C-alpha angles and dihedrals in degrees: 000000000000097000097037116114092218116113114193142138092275094054091045091053092049091049093048090049091051091052091047088051091061104268103159111206119207090231134024113196116201112206132046102216124111092282094052094044091047091052092048090052095045092050096042094048090055091056101261120135110244141185120190116198124192123182095214123013137309109287092009094139135040093331093077097043101062131113087259087238127137094209125211090213099248091146092057091051090056090054091050097253096133095165096058092042093053092043090050091053091049092049091048091054093050091051096048097045107027120010103038114357087152094061101042127059135173110273117203113225116202123199106191116221101227130173091254092062111088126216092256093055093045091051091049094053091044090052090047093052092049088051089052089054088053092051090051092053091045091052088052095244111146125228087243088069095037114016116223120259122264146163119261133194127253093261094054091046092054091045089056096041106022096185095052114126106268098189105102093356108161095186121266147267112248127201135161134231135166120276125192119220079225140339095222090053090053090053091050091049092049092047092048092050087051088054088049085060091050104267118148108234111199119182126180086034117120123209118223134173092022117193133166091271108020146045134186106225120208118198102220089201102052100021091230120137136204137184114236128186128201138172089246136016118204120200106210097157095127112206089010092057090110091058090059094041117021094199088076124092119190133179107219117207120198121228115193131195133186124217120222135176102258086231089067087066095039094261096287124208095201131054105252103229114203125188110233106240110254096012125108103212111004125105139180116229130209101197129190109234142179122284090040096289140129121213119207119202174201137036127167110205132159110255109192125171132046116352112246119214088233118024120215130219116243123232088243092058093047089051092047091051095047092043091051097046091046091062087072101037135090096207113049116237114218136186090271089063092058108098096176144353140198140187133200134189121232111217096228122180107246105240096166094244128130123265124022089228089066097048115110117259091216122124134228133207113211136175114216126216087259089058095249110144109221132189117202136177122009130116138257095255090060098044094116093049090047093050089051090054095046093048091046088052093045093050089051097044093046100034091236122173111234142142128251121288109277103178098099090076099025113119114216122232107285095031112123090250095050106044097148121218124342100005116187136189117287094211112122095020122118111279089228090057092051090047091056101038105024111192089000095063096097089049090059092061095037093051092051120115097174126103118265094008093180096049117108115253088233139358112281096011112106096214116112126216091246088064092059089051093047090051089060099037101038110011104052099247109159106174141019094271090054090055100041104034104035116013087045123013096224088117094069088079109056095204091054091047092055091054095056105034092099090051091052090048089057091065094049097049 
């Protein structure tokens, strides 16, 4: 069992029982987002014993509310932050070619050249894209993985983004970045790979009374609690870091996305990339996504006050996104076209400066007076690098015996080089299944015990019944929300969610 990638209720019970019986891990990681999962994988793959605890579910917080992009760091280049830009490009290359080639693909980004865009702005975008090409080369990522940027004609621009404004359209500038099939799927893959290396992954377990060497764990399902000691405790709770360690001050910033039926934008194949009027280097993206949807984002607004479990978009943000995208469209999108929306909070380090859009996306590792080691700030693209930094620091601070970091070349579950047991050919399987599971896709169907495993869960939703079962038997889903809101993203559209709740219930019975 220890080296299986399968996360489920039985394994969770066994892991909790082991901790209750006095098993003392080297490291307890608090927080099951991309950062916590990354730390658990890095530590476990170096031979350390690890337990990760998460109050809710994997990717419950910020990690499921991103733009699903693995950024090359172009924005940071423009603000003069060359270090973070270069690092982002390196990490993007590692994800796309080694860690998770099955979960990240090259996404074309199209900036339409409209009459409203002056020569200066065009030159700036073109220069930015060329700089992005340079970053890609510097990071050692080939143009076969990420094609180089170029200019395209009006016809090709319309073919890629059919609803783009055609009056005065002078073609477009095209560049490529990395796009995740889904951010929550990446978190699940990282956590399962950590489990493959012996980490105990415990969701729906809250951490209380956290010190540098101990945690009280509360099982959110049974209500039972147990005291657990470790040689190091790492706080990777993102925007909630200050609740675990009150010496930390963050400045959360809210990023909001709207969800559309892809048909409302003519089923685009490129992310329509629209400069925000009056801003030098900020864009709004309308990105084609899985399940026949387009996500439109992204805002960057101060979000002071208590941290909600599930942040909500404001009406101002919704208006801003619609107004901006409509500057580049022939047919106006209105509030009635919005079929879903989501908001996430970035855990930015409070540096006392002006707008959150200008705050550095760097991370920091700090040891609090209580001995808790916290990681704050950072961004999804750099999760692996951040984890390496945190584990290096933890080993040093606690004099742990561990191997060198291995994650640069470590394929995640589902990558062609890490298919897990009994991998089969993916030929003949639904493309959507392969896009979400990679080399594991055949296993999803083969492992199913349900009736009609390859039937869709509902008309017009390209998720099959076997995926719901696999979420429960292999991906640690313990309730309906885990299945619908994180292992699949059906829950982003309330009407779709309602249609499949009873199907999800069937697999939890």
